[in-house]
C-alpha positions, 0 to 999 in steps of 0.5 A: 889906348896907350901910345908909344914910340919906337926910334930906329934912329935914322940918319937923315940926308944932310945930317951927321950921327951926332945930329941923329943922337941929338934928335932922339934926345929931343923927340924923347923929351917932346914925347915925354911932355906930350904923355906918350907911354914908352919910348924904345930904341932899336939895336942895329949894327953897321945897318945903312941909315940907322945909327944905334948899335948900343940901346943901352947907352942911349937909354942912359942918355935919354933917361937924363933928359926925361922924367916920366916916360918909360924907356926901353931897348926895342930890342936887345938882340940876345943871342949876341950877349951873355944874359948875365951882362945884359942883366947887370946893364939893365939893373943899372938902368933900373937903379938910375931910373926906377920904375921906367925901364923895359927890356925888350929882347929879340933873336934877330942878327940886326946887321949883315952876316960879316958884322954878325960874325964880328959880334958873335961867331957862334950866332946860329948856335945861340939862336937855337939856344935863345929859349934857354938864354931868355930863361937864364936872363929872367932868372937874373932879373926876376930872382936876382939872388937865386945864386949868391955867388953870381948876383947881377948887381945892382939889384934895383928896387924896381926890376926892368919889365922884360918883353919879347919882340917879334913878328912870327908864330915862333916868337908869339909862342915863346912869349906865351910859354914864358908868360911874358908881354909881347910886342908884334912887329907889324911894321916888318910884315904890314901886309899879312894878318897879325895871326901871331898876335892872335896866337899869343893872346890865346896861348897866354890866356890858356897857360898864364891864368894868374898873369895879366896879358900885355901886348903891343903892336909896333907899326909904321906910321906917318901923319900930317895935316892932310893925307896928301902931305903925309904921303909926300913925307912917306916918300923918303922911307918908301925910296930907302925901302925900294933901294934895299929891296934891289941891293942898293942901300943908301947910307941915309934917309933921303930928303923928299926933294931927292926922291922927287928928283929920282921919280922925274928921271924914272917914271916907273919909280913912282908906281913902285913907291906907291906900292911901298907907301901902301904898306904903311899907316899914312894919312891925316889925323882923322884917317890915322885915328880911324885906322888905329881904332879899326886895328884895335877893335879887330885884335883887341889891341890897347897899345900901339908903338909908332915908328915914324921915319921922315926926313924932316925932324920937325915933321916927324915930331909933328906927326907924333903930335897930331896922332897923340892930339887926335887920339886924346879927343 
C-alpha cells in the first residue's frame, strides 16, 4: 500500500507565513527520506489559515530540496485558468524534475465569492465548461504537438501525470469518462460512504479496458503514541472547523492550549469538538493502521493520501513517521 501526503499549508498560531513555507520544505524533505510516494500541495485563495495560492511555485521550491518523491498540485483549480498556461507551467516543472510531477485538477473556487470574482469574473461559466477545459489541457499534455502553432513549451521527456480530484459522483464520473486517475477527497465528507469512488471504479473498468485503474483516497489523519495524545492534537483543527461552521473563521490554526482555555470557558464546546474529532482518523499507530486496512479492504484502495493539520510541526512530522513505520511492519 502506498502512502502519500496532502499539504494544505496551514498557518499555525504564533508563526508566520514564511514559517509555513519553510515547514512545507522540511516536511517534504522528511517525507522523501521516509519513502512517502507523493507530496501534493493544495491551492487556496485568501482562505483563513491556509497560505498557498500558488502550488506550482511551491512545487518548484520543494523539487529543489527533494530527490525521489513525486510532487503535485492537489489541485490546480482549472476554471480559474487557461489550459494552455497550466500546461506550460507543468511542462516546466516536469522538465526540471523528470518523472516526478503530478497535475491534480479540480473545479472548486478555493476562496470566497469576492476572491473568486477577482480571479475570474466568468468563474461559473468556466465551471460549466470544466469537462471541455480538461479536454483542452489533456491535448496540450498528452498530444503536445497536435497543433504546430500552439505548443506548450517546453515539451518534457516525461509528461506530468494528470489526476482529477473531487468528492462527488459528478467528479468521479468525469474522471472515469476521461480515463483519468481519480483522487477522492474523503476528508471533505468523512461521515458518508465513499460511493463516488465505487462508481469511479465500476465506470472506469467498463470504459477503459486498455488502461490501468489508479485511484487515491485523501483523508484527514492524526497519529500519536497514544489515542489520547492524538485526540488532543486534533483539538486545533476541530476548533478551527467549529469556528468556520458558525461564521467565525480564524486566521491561524490555534494552539492546543488556546483551545483548552476556550473549552474551560465554554463547557458546551468540548461536546461540539468531540463530534468534530470523530470525523477524522485519529489514534495510535496500531489504531490508524487497523482503520486504514479496513478502508483499503472495503473499497479496494491501494494508496492513501494523508492530511494532518496539527499546531505543532514536530508532532505533525512525528504523526507521518509513526504511520509510515507502522504500515511498513
